[in-house]
N, C-alpha and C positions, 0 to 999 in steps of 0.2 A: 826365591828358588821354592818351587811345589812342594807338598806334601805329599809322602809316601803312607797313604790310609793303612792297606794291607800289611800285615806283620806288625803292628802295633800292639803292643801288649802291657796297657796300662796296670798301672799296682794303688790302690787307693785305701788309705789306711783308716780305719773305723772312724778316727774322729774326725777323717776330711766328710764323710758320711754325711755326720753330725753338723758341720759348719754349713755343708752345702745343704742344707738342707730352706733354701731360702728361693723365692720367683726367680723362672729363668730370666735371659736377658729380653725375650721377647717380652716378656710382663714388666721388666724393671720400670716403666714409667705408669703403670697401672694403678686407677684411681679409684673412689667412689665417684669420683667428679669429672675424670675421663672416660666412665662408662656411659653410654648415650642410650637410652633405651626405644626401641623403634614404636612411634605410637598408636602404630597400626596391630602391635601386640603387646595389651595392657598388661601382661605377665612379666615382660620384664622390668617395668617399672616397679611395680610390686615384690618381683626377687630384687631390687636393690635395694629398697625400703625395708624389706625381710632382714637383707647382710649387714646393712648400718644397723639396724636394731640388735641383730646378735652382737655385733661389735662392740656396741656403749655400754656394755656393762665393764669390759676387759680396760677402756680406755680411763677410767676412773683410777685415778691418782694411788688413792689407797688401799684399792678394793682387794680382798682377802676373799680364798675361796672357802665357801659353806656348801657342804653337801654333795651329791654329785655334778657332774658337768653333763650338760645337753650339746645335743647333735643339732647340726642343719646340715640338709641333702639336697644340693642343687639337680632336678633332674630336667633332664632335657635333648634333644639332639645336637649336633656338633657344628659347631661357629654359632652358637647363638651368645656367647658371651660367659659362659659358666667359669669358665679358668681366668677371665679379666677380674670376676668379682672377687672369685677365691683368692686371684693374687691381692684385689683391693685390702683384703680382708688382712691378709698377712704384713702387705705393706703397713696397714695404719697401725697396726699394733707393733711392727718392729720386731728385730731378729730376735730378740731377748725374751718376747712371750708368744712370738706365731713360730711356727714351722711349717715348712711348705713342700711339699714331694710328691710325684705321683703315687700312685699304689705299687708298682712294683719298685718303688725305691724303699718305700718303707717293707716290704716284704723281704726284701734284698737284706735290710739294715738288720732286719732279726736273724736272717741269716748269717751275717757277718759279724755280729754283736752275740747272738746268743738272745732269745724271748727275754729274759730277766735285765740284761745291760740294756736293751733298746727299751725295753719298758721305763726303766727307770730314766733315761735320757731323755724319752719321750714324756715323761710327767714333769719334766722340770717346766714345760712350756704352759700357758696358761690354754693357749689354742692349738691342735694338732690337725693343719689342712692337708686334704687328700683329695690329690686331682685325678681324675679317670678314676673312680674306685670299679673294680668289678673282680667278681671270684670264679676266676678260671678252674681253678683245679682243687679236690679236696684238701689238699694241704693249704691253703691259705686261705680256706671258709677256714676251718678249724683257727690258724695262727689270728686271722683277724678279727673273728667275733670275741677268740681269750683278750686280745688287742684291744681292743671297742670297748670292751666290759671292764676290764681292768683299770685303763687310763679315764674313763668318766665315773668308775667307782672313788678313785682316787682323786677326784675334780675336776679334769685337765676335759675341757672342751674340745670337740671334732665336728670342721667342718668341712664335707665334703661335694666333688662333683662329678657326675658318671651320665650314661646314656642307657642306665637302666633304672625302674624302680626297687628302693631295698629289697622289698618282698619278692622280686622275681630275680635275684640275683645268682648267677649260676644255671641258669635256666638254659638247653640246650650246648652245654660244653661238659657237663659230665651229668652224674646220676644225683643231677641236686633232689629228691627226693629224698634220699638217704643223709642228708643233710638240714633238714627242715628247722630242725632245733637252733640247730648254728646259724641258719640264714636268718631264722627269725631275732633271733637276739640282736644279729646287727642291725636290722630293721627298728625294731625299739627305741636302737638309742637314738634316732632320727625326727625331726620334724621334718616334712620333705617338700618343698618348692619348687615347681613346677616351671621352667621358663619354655615358651613358645619361639617362633620364626626361622625363620629361612639362613641357612649359611652364610654370614656375613663375609666368607673371604670369595664368595661367587655368585651368591642372590638366584641360584638356579640349576640346572645342568653344570656336570662337570663339561669346562672347555681346555682342555689340554693344548697346549701349542703342539706343534707338528715334530715329532721327533728329531731331533739338530743335529745339527750337520758336522762335518769334522773340524771347519772353522771357527764353529762357535765352540765346539768342546774345547777344543787347544786352546782358543782366547782365554776361555774363563777358570781354566786348571793353570794359564800363566801366571807365573809371581807370587809371593807369600800370602797366605790362606787360601790358595788356589789346590786344588788336590786332583787327578784323574784317576780311574780304578775300570776294570775290566766287571761287567757284571755279576760273571761265574766266580772270580777270586772274590770279590767283595762279599759274596752270599756265604761262600764256603768259609771263609776268614771268619763269619762272626757267629761260627760253630764254637771259637776256641777263646771268644771274649765274655764274661759273663756280663748277663743284660747289666747289671749294676755298674757297669763300668763304660757302658758305650760314650755317656758323655764327655769319658775322658778319652775315650777313641777318638769321637770329631773334634777334639780341643783344638782350636787353633784353625779348622775348616771354615771358612766364610764363603767358598764357592766351590761344588763337587759337580766334578763332568763322568759320567758313567756311560761307557761305552757298551753296547752290544747289550740291553736290556732281552730277558726273555721269561715267559711264565714261567712261575715257581711251584718246585715239584711237591712240596708237600705243606703241610700245615703247620710243621715248626720252624720251616723257612720262612715263612710270610709271618711267622709272630716275632721273630727278631727283626724282619724287615719292618713290621710297626715299629717296633721300639726303638730302630734305627732313625725314621722317621721322625718321631717323636723329639727325638735328643736334636737333630737337625735344625725340624723345625724351633725350637726354644731356642735356640743360639742363632736365627734369624740366618741361617746360611741360605742362600739360594743352589738349586738344582737343576743341572740339562741332563736328557740322557737320549741316548742313534736306541737304534734297535725297535723292537714293538711297541704302540702307544702304552706309555705309566696306565690306562685305563687297563690292560690285558695281562697286569703283573700276578694279580688274584683273579685263579681259574672262577670259570663260573660256578662251581663247586662248592668254591671257598665263598663263594658269595650267597650261597644259600645256607650255606653253615651257621654256626654258634656266632663265631665271630664275626657277622656279616658286620656291625657297628664300628667293630676296629677297623675293619679295613675298607669303611667310609670315611671312616676318619682319617684311615693314613692317605687314601685319594685324596681327600678336600687340601689337607696340608702341602703334595706333592703339587696339585696343580697350585697352590697361589707358590710355593717354592720355584717352580717351573716357570711362571710367566714373568717372578721376580729377575730370574735370570735372563730373560728375554731384557728386560729392563736395564737391568747392569750391562749389557754390553752394546746399550745401543747411544752413540754420539749423544753428548748433551747439545 
């Protein structure tokens, strides 16, 4: 029986939010040994060595905390393996010593637990891994600057990935000049490591398959793990689910068929869709859609704005999931 996605209202207890701070299924087997640097881009091999070196002190059996924690910041375009390296670090240390989550999952954790309890819970880890680090609004800037400072002051180390250099966080999204002290406080935590290279998901320009036929959508949605939804209904329903619960919202969805995709109306809708795409990709779901090509979901105005990198990452992941849907339905 297929899954009814619209109308789901998952409840996630605070302790479940802490327990869920592990690499997602897509990176369940990620390790330093499975990261294969592109010899055409030496920065990838250098980044692998840096992350291994960052992990080394925490792998010592009797390591004790002394002094402030350190920070490592992996900066580079989407699809160059930053998350793979971050997940490898978390796996090498294990779930008792490393927390792993996206930036939005940590800000949502603070919202769910309160700042003091979130800081206390995270300070129990030797390393806090933050994927897709970005400062999207002034509130996040203040929260994360304080959290990074207090965690590192307590001896916890922080490793992060982002598409934006730490001293440029927030640019194009809000009046970043008014928050330079907080932004610089975040930047001072980290040693920055640059990773270059093309997006491994497509190694070139985006190449989406044609919009899906009704037959393909029906085949994809049928049976356990399948779900079908109208685009307008999905976009409207996301308003009623907090982004911290999007992972639970798509729990069990392996194949998603979306009918009549259309361009998004505003930036709030677009950012919710980005968060949903990330959670689907994390869970190795496949996606097929009818309507306009998926490249037209984010309007030209959106693609020229401050969230351009988020939208490009979402499109890269959507392309990967769309091709996977075709592979899923081809006869073996």
